[in-house]
C-alpha positions in Angstrom: 18.8 189.6 143.8 20.1 186.1 145.0 23.0 187.7 147.0 20.5 190.1 148.7 18.4 187.3 149.4 21.1 185.0 150.7 22.3 187.7 152.5 19.0 188.6 154.1 18.2 184.7 154.8 21.9 184.6 156.4 21.5 187.5 158.6 18.0 186.0 160.2 19.8 182.6 160.9 23.0 184.0 162.7 23.5 186.9 164.7 26.0 189.2 163.2 30.0 189.1 164.2 31.0 192.2 166.3 34.8 192.9 166.8 35.2 192.3 170.4 31.8 190.7 171.4 32.2 187.4 169.7 34.5 184.7 170.8 36.8 183.0 168.9 36.2 185.1 166.3 38.9 187.7 165.4 37.4 190.6 162.9 40.2 193.2 161.8 39.0 196.2 159.8 40.8 196.6 156.7 41.3 200.3 155.2 42.0 200.1 151.9 44.6 202.6 150.3 44.1 203.8 147.0 46.4 205.4 144.0 45.8 208.8 143.1 44.7 207.6 139.7 41.9 206.0 141.5 41.1 208.6 143.6 41.0 210.7 140.9 39.0 208.6 138.8 36.3 208.0 141.9 35.9 211.7 142.3 35.0 212.1 138.6 32.4 208.9 138.5 31.1 211.1 141.9 30.7 213.7 140.2 29.2 212.5 136.8 26.8 210.4 139.1 25.6 213.7 141.2 24.8 215.7 137.5 23.2 213.1 136.2 21.0 212.5 139.7 20.4 216.1 140.7 17.8 216.7 137.7 15.8 213.7 139.1 13.3 213.1 141.9 12.3 209.8 143.6 8.5 210.1 145.6 7.5 207.1 147.2 3.6 205.6 148.6 2.7 202.9 150.6 -0.8 201.9 151.5 -1.6 199.4 154.4 -4.4 197.2 154.5 -4.5 196.6 151.0 -2.9 193.6 149.2 -2.9 190.2 147.5 -5.3 189.2 150.1 -7.8 191.3 149.3 -7.4 191.4 145.6 -7.6 187.4 145.1 -10.7 187.3 146.8 -12.4 189.2 143.8 -10.8 186.7 141.7 -8.4 189.0 140.5 -4.9 189.2 139.7 -2.7 191.4 142.1 -0.2 192.1 139.1 -3.2 193.2 137.1 -4.1 195.8 139.5 -0.6 197.5 140.6 -0.3 198.2 136.8 -4.4 199.4 136.7 -3.5 201.6 139.3 -0.8 203.3 137.0 -2.4 203.3 134.1 -5.3 205.5 136.0 -2.4 207.5 137.6 -1.3 208.8 134.6 -4.9 209.1 133.0 -5.8 211.1 135.6 -2.6 213.6 135.6 -1.7 213.6 131.9 -5.6 212.7 130.5 -3.9 210.0 128.1 -2.4 206.6 127.9 1.2 205.9 127.3 3.3 202.9 126.0 4.0 201.3 129.0 7.1 198.3 130.3 6.7 195.6 132.3 9.6 193.1 132.7 8.3 189.5 132.3 10.9 186.4 133.3 11.7 183.9 131.0 13.8 182.1 133.6 12.1 178.4 132.4 14.2 178.7 129.2 17.9 178.0 129.5 19.8 181.3 129.2 16.5 182.8 129.0 16.2 186.8 130.8 13.0 188.8 130.4 10.3 189.8 127.8 8.5 193.2 127.7 5.2 192.8 128.8 2.7 195.9 127.6 0.3 196.5 130.5 -1.3 199.5 128.7 -4.2 197.8 127.1 -7.8 198.8 125.6 -9.0 197.3 128.5 -6.7 199.5 131.1 -8.2 202.3 128.8 -11.7 201.9 129.2 -11.8 201.2 133.2 -9.7 204.6 133.6 -12.5 206.1 131.9 -15.1 204.2 133.6 -13.4 205.4 137.1 -13.0 209.4 136.1 -15.4 211.4 137.7 -16.6 213.1 134.0 -17.3 209.4 132.5 -19.5 207.7 135.4 -20.3 203.9 135.4 -22.2 201.6 137.2 -20.9 199.0 140.2 -21.4 196.3 137.6 -20.3 197.9 134.5 -16.8 198.5 136.6 -16.9 195.5 137.9 -16.8 193.6 134.4 -14.4 196.5 133.2 -11.7 195.0 136.1 -12.4 191.7 135.4 -11.7 191.8 131.8 -8.6 194.0 132.4 -7.3 191.0 134.6 -8.2 188.5 132.8 -6.2 190.6 129.5 -3.1 191.2 131.9 -3.1 187.9 132.7 -2.6 186.6 128.9 0.0 188.9 128.2 1.9 188.3 130.8 1.3 184.5 130.2 2.4 185.4 126.4 5.9 187.1 127.5 6.9 184.0 130.0 6.3 181.6 127.0 8.5 183.9 124.6 5.6 185.4 122.7 6.3 188.9 123.0 7.0 191.2 120.2 9.8 193.6 121.6 12.6 191.2 121.9 12.1 189.9 118.3 11.3 193.6 116.6 14.9 194.5 118.4 17.1 192.0 117.1 15.5 192.5 113.8 16.4 196.4 113.9 20.0 195.3 115.5 20.5 192.7 112.9 19.3 195.1 109.9 21.7 197.6 111.3 25.1 195.4 111.6 24.5 194.4 108.2 24.3 197.9 106.8 21.0 197.7 105.2 18.2 200.2 105.3 16.2 200.6 107.6 13.1 198.2 107.8 9.7 200.7 107.1 8.2 199.2 110.2 10.4 201.8 112.4 9.8 204.8 110.4 6.4 204.1 110.8 4.8 207.0 113.3 2.9 204.2 114.8 6.5 202.7 115.9 7.1 206.0 117.3 4.5 206.0 119.7 4.6 202.8 120.6 8.4 202.9 121.7 8.0 206.3 123.5 7.7 204.3 126.9 6.4 207.1 129.3 5.7 203.8 132.2 8.8 202.2 132.7 7.7 199.5 135.2 8.9 196.3 137.6 8.4 194.3 140.5 10.6 192.0 142.7 9.0 190.2 145.2 11.5 189.7 148.2 11.4 189.3 151.8 14.2 191.2 151.9 13.0 194.4 150.2 10.0 196.6 151.7 9.4 199.3 149.9 12.4 201.5 148.3 12.9 200.2 144.8 13.0 202.5 142.2 13.6 202.4 138.1 15.0 205.1 136.3 12.7 206.9 133.6 13.9 205.6 130.3 12.3 209.2 128.5 12.7 212.5 129.7 9.3 213.0 130.5 8.3 209.9 131.8 8.2 207.9 134.9 10.3 204.5 136.5 7.9 202.9 139.0 9.2 199.8 141.4 6.5 198.5 143.2 5.8 195.9 145.7 2.6 194.3 146.7 2.9 192.0 149.7 -0.3 190.3 151.0 -1.6 193.2 153.1 0.0 196.5 151.3 0.8 197.9 148.3 3.7 200.1 147.9 6.0 201.9 144.7 8.2 204.6 144.2 8.0 207.3 140.7 11.3 208.3 139.5 11.3 211.1 137.3 12.8 214.4 136.3 11.9 217.5 138.0 10.0 218.8 134.8 7.7 216.0 135.1 4.6 215.9 138.1 6.2 213.2 140.3 3.1 212.7 141.8 1.0 210.2 140.4 -2.6 211.1 141.1 -4.5 208.5 142.3 
């Protein structure tokens, strides 16, 4: 991402160099020459990629006139609203909640990378049900539910950024246990773990002026969705990545 941002910034500051049009700068086209073995490997990689890609579809959507500015006026977290949109979409499409992943940055720690945020909560479910046509709620009830959902999401994000999430910890426990050849811990054979580890919505956002909408992530289970999303001051966009066997457009 640093490379993309730096390239974008440099492009805005300087006009691109074009061969024959820039005085004092000589641009030479380089045509690489590949050996037969490299060409064979490239073709094999291309075939493998096409086979993997052919079973998926990407659907994108973009909403103008709705973004961070409007959400902040109501005292809510923009990211909490983004995640709530996905939870409501999944609820209306599938009639249930599902394990959800959102990447949380830990860059303020030395060698820190990410921790898992779990956006699916009792609060997002309550909101999804309240907005459902079969469970009408009053306007005051909906406002209260939205505020609680936003507060819960902010708390989850803060915990993850402080290294207080549980996913990375459990992963390390399981990996070390297997490395030492010990019997699988009871936690990881419990049915509740299987349900929690079933990530039906894998989501992530990247804030960058170099990116507008087309940002997608792969689904991590066969019947799941990969959701890349971006919210600016005045717009919200996302791309859903899923298999053909999965409904590829979330109902909003």
